[in-house]
C-alpha positions as CSV (number, residue, x, y, z in Angstrom):
1,M,62.3,24.6,-14.8
2,M,60.6,27.2,-12.6
3,D,61.7,27.6,-9.0
4,T,58.4,26.4,-7.7
5,V,55.8,24.0,-9.0
6,P,52.5,25.8,-9.8
7,Q,49.2,24.5,-8.7
8,V,47.7,24.8,-12.2
9,V,49.1,24.6,-15.7
10,L,47.4,26.3,-18.7
11,F,47.7,24.3,-21.9
12,G,45.7,24.3,-25.1
13,S,45.2,26.8,-27.9
14,M,47.9,29.4,-28.0
15,Q,45.7,32.1,-29.7
16,G,42.5,33.7,-28.5
17,E,43.6,35.2,-25.2
18,W,41.5,32.8,-23.2
19,R,44.2,32.6,-20.6
20,E,44.9,36.3,-20.2
21,K,41.3,37.5,-20.4
22,S,39.4,34.8,-18.7
23,V,41.3,32.1,-16.7
24,I,44.2,34.0,-15.3
25,P,42.0,36.6,-13.6
26,V,40.1,33.9,-11.9
27,L,43.3,32.1,-10.7
28,N,44.6,35.5,-9.4
29,E,41.3,36.1,-7.6
30,L,41.6,32.7,-6.0
31,G,45.3,33.1,-5.1
32,V,46.3,30.0,-7.2
33,T,49.7,29.7,-8.7
34,F,49.9,28.9,-12.4
35,Y,52.2,28.2,-15.3
36,N,51.4,29.9,-18.6
37,P,53.4,28.5,-21.5
38,N,52.1,31.3,-23.7
39,E,54.7,33.9,-22.7
40,P,55.0,36.8,-25.1
41,G,58.2,36.8,-27.1
42,K,59.1,33.2,-26.2
43,N,58.8,30.7,-29.0
44,W,58.5,27.0,-28.5
45,N,61.7,25.0,-28.6
46,P,62.8,21.6,-27.2
47,D,63.8,23.1,-23.8
48,K,60.4,24.7,-23.5
49,G,58.8,21.4,-24.3
50,R,60.7,19.7,-21.5
51,E,59.7,22.5,-19.1
52,E,56.1,22.1,-20.1
53,A,56.2,18.3,-19.5
54,E,57.8,18.8,-16.1
55,M,55.1,21.4,-15.1
56,M,52.4,19.1,-16.3
57,A,53.8,16.1,-14.4
58,A,54.2,18.1,-11.1
59,C,51.1,20.3,-10.9
60,E,47.8,19.7,-9.1
61,T,45.5,20.7,-12.0
62,I,45.9,20.6,-15.8
63,V,43.7,23.0,-17.8
64,I,43.3,22.5,-21.5
65,V,41.2,24.8,-23.7
66,I,41.0,24.2,-27.4
67,N,39.3,26.9,-29.4
68,G,38.9,27.7,-33.1
69,K,41.6,30.3,-33.4
70,T,44.3,27.9,-34.5
71,A,44.4,24.3,-35.8
72,G,45.4,23.2,-32.3
73,I,46.6,19.8,-33.5
74,T,49.5,19.7,-31.1
75,A,47.3,20.7,-28.2
76,L,44.6,18.2,-29.2
77,M,47.2,15.4,-29.4
78,E,48.4,16.4,-25.9
79,T,45.0,15.9,-24.4
80,G,45.3,12.1,-24.3
81,W,48.7,12.2,-22.6
82,A,47.4,14.8,-20.1
83,A,44.4,12.5,-19.3
84,L,46.6,9.5,-18.9
85,G,49.1,11.4,-16.7
86,A,46.3,12.9,-14.6
87,Q,44.9,9.5,-13.9
88,Q,48.2,8.0,-12.9
89,R,49.3,11.0,-10.8
90,N,45.9,11.7,-9.3
91,Q,45.8,15.2,-10.8
92,T,42.6,17.0,-11.9
93,L,42.2,17.6,-15.6
94,I,39.8,20.3,-16.6
95,M,39.3,20.6,-20.3
96,T,37.1,22.0,-23.0
97,V,37.2,21.5,-26.8
98,L,35.0,24.2,-28.0
99,P,32.8,23.3,-31.0
100,E,34.2,26.2,-33.0
101,E,35.3,25.1,-36.4
102,Y,38.8,25.9,-37.4
103,V,39.2,27.3,-40.9
104,T,42.7,28.0,-42.2
105,T,43.1,31.4,-43.8
106,V,45.3,31.8,-46.8
107,P,46.2,35.1,-48.5
108,F,44.1,35.6,-51.6
109,Y,47.2,35.7,-53.8
110,L,48.3,32.2,-52.8
111,K,44.8,30.6,-53.4
112,I,45.6,30.5,-57.1
113,F,48.0,27.6,-56.5
114,P,46.3,24.2,-56.4
115,K,48.8,22.8,-53.9
116,V,48.1,25.6,-51.5
117,R,44.3,25.0,-51.7
118,E,45.0,21.3,-51.2
119,M,47.1,22.0,-48.1
120,Q,44.4,24.3,-46.8
121,H,41.8,21.6,-47.3
122,F,43.8,18.9,-45.5
123,L,44.7,21.2,-42.5
124,N,41.0,22.1,-42.1
125,H,40.0,18.5,-42.4
126,Y,42.5,17.2,-39.8
127,A,41.9,20.1,-37.4
128,Q,38.2,19.4,-37.4
129,A,38.5,15.6,-37.4
130,T,40.9,15.8,-34.4
131,R,38.5,18.1,-32.5
132,N,35.6,15.7,-33.1
133,L,37.6,12.7,-32.1
134,V,38.7,14.2,-28.8
135,R,35.2,15.4,-28.0
136,G,33.8,12.0,-28.8
137,H,36.4,10.0,-26.9
138,V,36.3,12.2,-23.7
139,K,32.5,11.6,-23.5
140,E,33.2,7.9,-23.0
141,F,34.9,8.3,-19.7
142,N,33.4,8.8,-16.3
143,L,36.5,9.6,-14.2
144,P,36.3,11.6,-10.9
145,N,39.3,13.8,-11.7
146,L,38.3,14.5,-15.4
147,I,36.1,17.6,-15.7
148,V,34.9,18.3,-19.2
149,T,33.2,21.6,-19.8
150,D,31.5,23.2,-22.8
151,S,33.0,26.7,-22.3
152,V,35.8,28.7,-20.8
153,E,33.4,29.9,-18.2
154,G,32.8,26.2,-17.3
155,V,36.6,25.9,-16.8
156,N,36.5,28.9,-14.5
157,N,33.6,27.4,-12.5
158,A,35.5,24.2,-12.1
159,L,38.5,26.1,-10.9
160,R,36.4,28.1,-8.4
161,K,34.9,24.9,-7.1
162,R,38.3,23.3,-6.7
163,Y,40.2,26.2,-5.2
164,G,37.5,28.4,-3.8
165,K,37.7,29.2,-0.1
């Protein structure tokens, strides 16, 4: 675990540089400490998973951004636990599940195999279905510490409102 507990944790899609290019500059501008699990050269492992869970449990604000750069199924499944934990621990959860559709890319030379095409179809289906379910479920809640945005800029605006001086 880190030596200090950050104010904000940045979870969600690992691809797309939404953290580095958009959210982290805003957090730095605001002087807010953060935990970025997407460290270059560090692959996920069980110890990393425990560290992420500890960070999520101890922080003030959880940010989750799901984009269309990866299937994001793990991050999408984590949204429910993050929402439950945020309610129980009186944390703020700021999230966006962008409407981008995820489409698995497969090298052309593998597409000749029916099983590969079938796997591609199922991954696309489950990635899109999970996005739609999370977007649909989150609209059913009116909780004061759940902020749902429709863009990364909306996440930044919510962070500015929460941590601005």
